Structures are given as C-alpha cells and as structure tokens.
C-alpha positions as CSV (number, residue, x, y, z in Angstrom):
1,M,90.2,127.0,59.0
2,G,93.2,129.1,57.7
3,H,95.9,127.7,55.5
4,A,99.2,126.6,57.0
5,V,101.9,129.3,57.1
6,A,105.1,128.3,55.4
7,P,107.9,128.3,58.0
8,K,111.2,130.2,57.7
9,E,113.9,128.1,56.1
10,E,117.7,128.4,55.5
11,R,118.2,128.0,51.7
12,I,120.6,130.9,51.1
13,A,121.5,130.2,47.5
14,L,117.9,130.0,46.4
15,A,117.1,133.1,48.4
16,L,119.9,135.1,46.8
17,G,118.9,134.1,43.3
18,S,115.2,135.0,44.0
19,M,116.2,138.4,45.4
20,A,118.5,139.1,42.5
21,L,115.7,138.4,40.0
22,A,113.3,140.5,42.1
23,V,115.7,143.4,42.0
24,T,115.9,143.2,38.2
25,L,112.2,143.2,38.0
26,F,112.0,146.2,40.4
27,T,114.0,148.1,37.8
28,L,111.6,147.0,35.0
29,I,108.7,148.3,37.2
30,D,110.3,151.7,37.4
31,T,111.2,151.6,33.7
32,S,107.6,150.8,32.7
33,A,106.2,153.5,35.0
34,K,108.5,156.2,33.7
35,W,107.8,155.2,30.1
36,L,104.0,155.3,30.6
37,V,104.0,158.6,32.5
38,L,106.1,160.2,29.8
39,A,103.7,158.8,27.2
40,G,100.9,160.9,28.8
41,L,99.2,158.4,31.1
42,P,98.2,159.8,34.6
43,A,100.5,158.6,37.4
44,L,97.5,157.2,39.4
45,Q,96.4,155.2,36.4
46,V,99.8,153.7,36.1
47,V,99.9,152.8,39.8
48,F,96.4,151.2,39.3
49,M,97.6,149.1,36.4
50,R,100.7,148.0,38.3
51,Y,98.5,146.8,41.3
52,A,95.5,145.5,39.3
53,F,97.7,143.1,37.2
54,H,99.7,142.2,40.3
55,F,96.4,141.3,42.0
56,L,95.1,139.3,39.1
57,L,98.5,137.4,39.0
58,A,98.3,136.7,42.7
59,V,94.7,135.4,42.4
60,V,95.6,133.1,39.4
61,I,98.7,131.7,41.2
62,F,97.4,131.3,44.8
63,V,93.6,130.9,44.9
64,P,93.3,127.7,42.8
65,R,95.8,126.1,45.1
66,E,94.7,127.5,48.5
67,G,91.1,128.6,47.9
68,V,89.6,131.6,49.7
69,S,91.7,130.9,52.8
70,A,94.6,132.6,50.9
71,F,92.8,135.9,51.9
72,Q,92.7,135.1,55.6
73,S,95.3,137.1,57.5
74,Q,96.7,136.2,61.0
75,S,97.7,139.9,61.4
76,P,95.2,142.0,59.5
77,K,96.3,145.4,61.1
78,L,99.9,144.8,60.1
79,Q,98.8,143.7,56.6
80,I,96.8,146.9,56.1
81,L,99.7,149.0,57.3
82,R,102.1,147.1,55.1
83,S,99.8,147.5,52.1
84,V,99.3,151.2,52.7
85,C,103.1,151.7,52.9
86,L,103.7,149.8,49.6
87,F,100.9,151.7,47.9
88,G,102.1,155.1,49.2
89,S,105.7,154.4,48.2
90,T,104.7,153.4,44.7
91,C,102.6,156.6,44.2
92,L,105.4,158.8,45.4
93,N,108.1,157.0,43.4
94,F,106.1,156.9,40.1
95,T,105.4,160.7,40.4
96,A,109.1,161.4,41.0
97,L,110.0,159.3,38.0
98,K,108.1,161.7,35.7
99,Y,110.7,164.4,36.5
100,L,113.9,162.5,37.4
101,P,116.3,160.0,35.7
102,I,115.7,156.4,36.7
103,T,119.3,156.2,38.0
104,V,118.7,159.1,40.4
105,T,115.4,157.7,41.9
106,T,117.0,154.2,42.2
107,T,120.2,155.6,43.8
108,I,118.2,157.5,46.4
109,M,116.2,154.4,47.2
110,F,119.4,152.6,47.9
111,A,119.4,154.4,51.2
112,G,116.6,152.0,52.2
113,P,118.8,149.8,54.5
114,I,120.1,153.0,56.2
115,V,116.5,154.2,56.9
116,V,115.5,150.7,58.0
117,T,118.4,150.7,60.5
118,L,117.1,153.9,62.1
119,L,113.4,152.9,62.0
120,A,114.2,149.5,63.5
121,I,115.1,151.3,66.8
122,P,111.5,152.4,67.6
123,M,109.6,149.8,65.6
124,L,111.5,146.6,66.5
125,G,113.3,147.7,69.6
126,E,116.7,147.1,68.1
127,K,119.8,148.7,69.5
128,V,122.1,150.5,67.1
129,G,125.7,151.3,68.2
130,R,128.0,154.2,67.3
131,H,129.5,152.3,64.3
132,R,126.1,151.9,62.6
133,I,125.1,155.4,63.5
134,A,128.3,156.7,61.8
135,A,127.4,154.5,58.7
136,V,123.9,156.0,58.7
137,C,125.3,159.5,58.7
138,M,127.7,158.6,55.8
139,G,124.8,157.1,53.9
140,F,122.8,160.3,54.2
141,L,125.8,162.2,53.0
142,G,125.7,160.1,49.9
143,V,122.0,161.0,49.4
144,V,122.9,164.7,49.6
145,V,125.6,164.2,47.0
146,V,123.1,162.6,44.6
147,M,120.5,165.3,45.3
148,Q,122.9,168.3,45.1
149,P,120.6,170.7,46.9
150,W,123.2,173.4,46.4
151,G,123.0,173.4,42.5
152,A,120.9,173.7,39.5
153,A,120.6,169.8,39.2
154,F,118.4,169.7,42.3
155,H,114.7,169.1,41.5
156,P,111.9,169.3,44.1
157,A,110.7,165.8,42.9
158,M,113.7,164.4,44.8
159,L,111.8,165.2,48.0
160,L,109.0,162.9,46.8
161,N,111.7,160.3,46.4
162,I,112.9,160.8,50.0
163,A,109.2,160.3,51.1
164,A,108.9,157.2,49.0
165,L,112.2,155.9,50.5
166,T,110.9,156.4,54.1
167,V,107.5,154.8,53.5
168,A,109.1,151.9,51.6
169,S,111.4,151.3,54.6
170,V,108.4,150.9,56.9
171,Y,107.0,148.4,54.3
172,F,110.2,146.3,54.5
173,L,110.1,146.4,58.3
174,M,106.5,145.2,58.1
175,T,107.6,142.4,55.7
176,R,110.3,141.4,58.2
177,M,107.7,141.3,61.1
178,L,105.3,139.2,59.1
179,A,107.8,136.7,57.7
180,G,107.0,133.3,59.0
181,V,103.7,134.6,60.4
182,E,101.8,135.2,57.2
183,H,101.7,133.1,54.1
184,N,103.2,134.7,50.9
185,S,99.9,134.4,49.2
186,T,98.1,136.5,51.9
187,A,100.8,139.2,51.8
188,Q,100.5,139.5,48.0
189,L,96.7,139.4,47.8
190,W,96.3,142.0,50.5
191,A,99.0,144.4,49.3
192,S,97.8,144.3,45.7
193,G,94.1,144.0,46.4
194,L,93.7,146.9,48.8
195,A,95.7,149.2,46.5
196,T,93.6,148.1,43.5
197,I,90.3,148.7,45.3
198,C,91.3,152.2,46.6
199,L,92.6,153.3,43.2
200,V,89.6,152.2,41.0
201,P,87.6,155.5,41.2
202,F,90.7,157.7,40.7
203,A,92.0,155.7,37.8
204,L,88.7,155.6,35.9
205,M,88.1,159.3,36.5
206,D,90.9,160.3,34.1
207,W,91.6,157.2,32.1
208,V,93.9,157.4,29.1
209,W,94.5,154.5,26.7
210,P,98.1,153.8,25.5
211,A,98.8,154.8,21.9
212,A,102.0,153.2,20.6
213,P,102.7,149.5,20.6
214,A,105.6,150.0,23.1
215,D,103.2,151.9,25.4
216,W,100.8,148.9,25.3
217,T,103.7,146.5,26.1
218,F,104.7,148.4,29.3
219,F,101.0,148.9,30.1
220,C,100.4,145.2,30.2
221,L,103.6,144.1,31.7
222,I,104.1,146.6,34.6
223,G,101.8,144.6,36.9
224,V,103.4,141.3,35.9
225,F,106.8,142.7,36.8
226,G,105.4,144.1,40.1
227,G,103.6,140.9,41.1
228,T,106.5,138.6,40.2
229,A,109.1,140.8,41.9
230,H,107.2,141.0,45.2
231,I,106.4,137.3,45.3
232,L,110.1,136.5,44.8
233,A,111.2,139.1,47.3
234,T,108.8,137.9,50.0
235,S,109.8,134.2,49.3
236,A,113.5,135.2,49.6
237,H,112.9,136.7,53.0
238,R,111.4,133.4,54.1
239,L,114.4,131.5,52.8
240,A,117.2,133.7,54.4
241,D,117.6,136.5,56.9
242,A,117.2,140.1,55.7
243,S,120.8,140.8,56.7
244,I,122.0,138.3,54.1
245,L,119.7,139.6,51.4
246,A,120.3,143.3,51.9
247,P,123.4,143.8,49.7
248,V,121.6,142.2,46.7
249,I,119.5,145.4,46.2
250,Y,122.7,147.2,45.1
251,L,122.7,145.2,41.8
252,Q,120.0,147.6,40.8
253,I,122.5,150.4,40.1
254,F,123.7,148.4,37.1
255,S,120.2,147.5,35.8
256,A,118.9,151.0,36.4
257,S,121.9,152.5,34.5
258,L,121.4,150.1,31.7
259,A,117.6,150.8,31.5
260,G,118.3,154.6,31.5
261,I,120.7,154.2,28.6
262,I,118.6,151.8,26.5
263,F,115.1,153.3,27.1
264,F,115.6,157.0,27.9
265,H,119.1,157.7,26.4
266,T,120.3,159.2,29.7
267,N,123.7,158.4,31.3
268,P,124.2,158.5,35.1
269,T,126.1,161.6,36.2
270,I,129.3,161.6,38.2
271,W,127.3,162.9,41.1
272,T,124.8,160.1,40.9
273,L,127.5,157.5,40.7
274,G,129.7,159.1,43.4
275,G,126.8,159.5,45.8
276,G,125.7,156.0,45.0
277,M,129.0,154.6,45.9
278,I,128.9,156.4,49.3
279,I,125.4,155.0,50.0
280,I,126.4,151.5,48.9
281,G,129.6,151.7,51.1
282,A,127.5,152.7,54.1
283,G,124.9,150.0,53.4
284,F,127.6,147.4,53.2
285,Y,129.1,148.5,56.5
286,I,125.8,148.3,58.2
287,W,125.3,144.8,56.7
288,Y,128.8,143.8,57.9
289,R,128.1,145.1,61.4
290,E,124.8,143.2,61.6
291,R,126.4,140.0,60.4
292,K,129.3,140.4,62.8
293,L,127.1,141.1,65.8
294,R,124.7,138.3,64.9
295,G,127.7,135.9,64.7
296,H,129.0,137.1,68.1
297,S,125.5,136.5,69.6
298,V,125.4,133.0,68.3
299,T,128.9,132.2,69.6
300,I,127.9,133.5,73.1
301,A,124.7,131.4,73.0
302,Q,126.6,128.3,72.0
303,T,129.2,128.9,74.7
304,S,126.5,129.3,77.3
305,A,124.8,126.1,76.3
306,N,128.0,124.1,76.6
C-alpha cells in the first residue's frame, strides 16, 4: 500500500519563508558548482556529487519515516520526465557556469516565469491574453540586454543557459502538475536517484579528487544545498499557489551578486543589472495579471453560488 499524499494547504507565510530559503540555497548550489569546475573537477562529476548527496539526504530523511513506500509513485511517467528535466537543466547550467559570471547565469534564469507562461499554453491548456504576451516579449528583451549578442561580451555558453532555462521551466510545470498528487519524498527520491544512477559511469570515468580545503567544503556541501533547496521548494508549492511564490525567486539577484563578489571577485555589469530589472519587471507584471485574473474568477464563482 502506498503512503498517503500530503494535501495542498494554504499556509502562505510558511511557504514564502521556505521558498526564500530555497532561493538562497539555489545560489549556493551554483556557487559550489562554479567553484568546483574552476578548481578543475569535470562538470559531470560535479553534477553527480550534487545529486548523489541529494539522494543520500532524501533517503536519510524520508525512508526511516515512510519505508520503501516513499519510492512508490502515483505518476511514474511524469516523475521520470520531471527528473530528466531537472537533471538536464543542471548539466547545462553547471557547464555554462564554467564560462559565465554567476550573476549572468542567474539573471538569465530569472526568465523562468516568462517561459513557464508560454509553455503553460500547450502543456496545461492555459489561456494567455495580450497583456501577458506583451510582458513575455518585454522579458525576452531583458534577456537580450543581458546576453548582448551584438557585442564582445556575448559568450556562446549563454546559449547553454537559455537551454537550461527552457528545460528548467518544464521541470517547474511538472512540479506544479504533481503538487498534491505525489508526496514530497517521492519527488525528491526520484529526481535525485535517477540522476545519480545515470551519472555513475560518466563520473567514475574521469574522477578528480578536490585538492584545497575550500574545494572539499564545496564538494561535500553541494548536494546538501541541492537536496535541502528542492525539499523546501517542493514543500512551498504544497503550502501556497505558484503564482504567490513566483516573485520570491527574484531575491536571488541579491544573493548571486553577493556570491559573485565574495567568492569570485566579480561585480555585476550595468547590462546584467539593467536586463535583470527588465526581466523582473516583466515577471512581476505576469504575476500581477495571474493574481488579478484568479481573483476575478473567484469573485465570479462566489457570485454565481449566491
């Protein structure tokens, strides 16, 4: 018999706090990955460590409490697709981080809600009006400003970041579809476990041990950051609607800028900040429209019921 699925709840303050902490940990994942890749570790090995420790953390947290039923999925096909998307996005993003400042990769990934808005049309059957389409176009203009394809600052690794953004958006849509259907433990065990199993032969083929104490610190903590961040983010989506949580991701522009300054001695450029503000503005407008339309729908439903 499968374990009971935790129902969706409305605990907005706790959800926002969980999401804010998850966003901070997302920055620490990228910081760890960039540090390790620059230290000479192969990107696939870094991805493996991120998921292997994530998987061990999930096993230690969930299996003693729920037993082997924690692995039982109600929607195995969706779980596999979700896991593949997270795995693919991580590989692409970690590779891009080798060549790009962490503020650039983070800012491009801010276009996630914009891509999710577009993908929700075919995947979830959502209707998007002209206001949100205009916001989507504005958001992509912000991405172009960050990438500067017309100048010397453009790097081909930015295209890897765009691919990571697209795949990650599908992952978040899968998470939305599975919220309230699958238990958090199942989502974490599948996402981290499948990636770990797939990466074992590639990671062992070209294994490099860390050298400096700082390298060992990031080597050991990257999976802890990853596991904790995704457990918190998945829990947050069970405690509040995605439309409420979406703006919290923009806190990452501050944590990413701080990480870039502290660990890599790089300051965000005016193009990165300017493009980031355009993307954030577009994302906030999409969030505002979703909240407004949802409130309008609730009002109509209540009026019809009276």
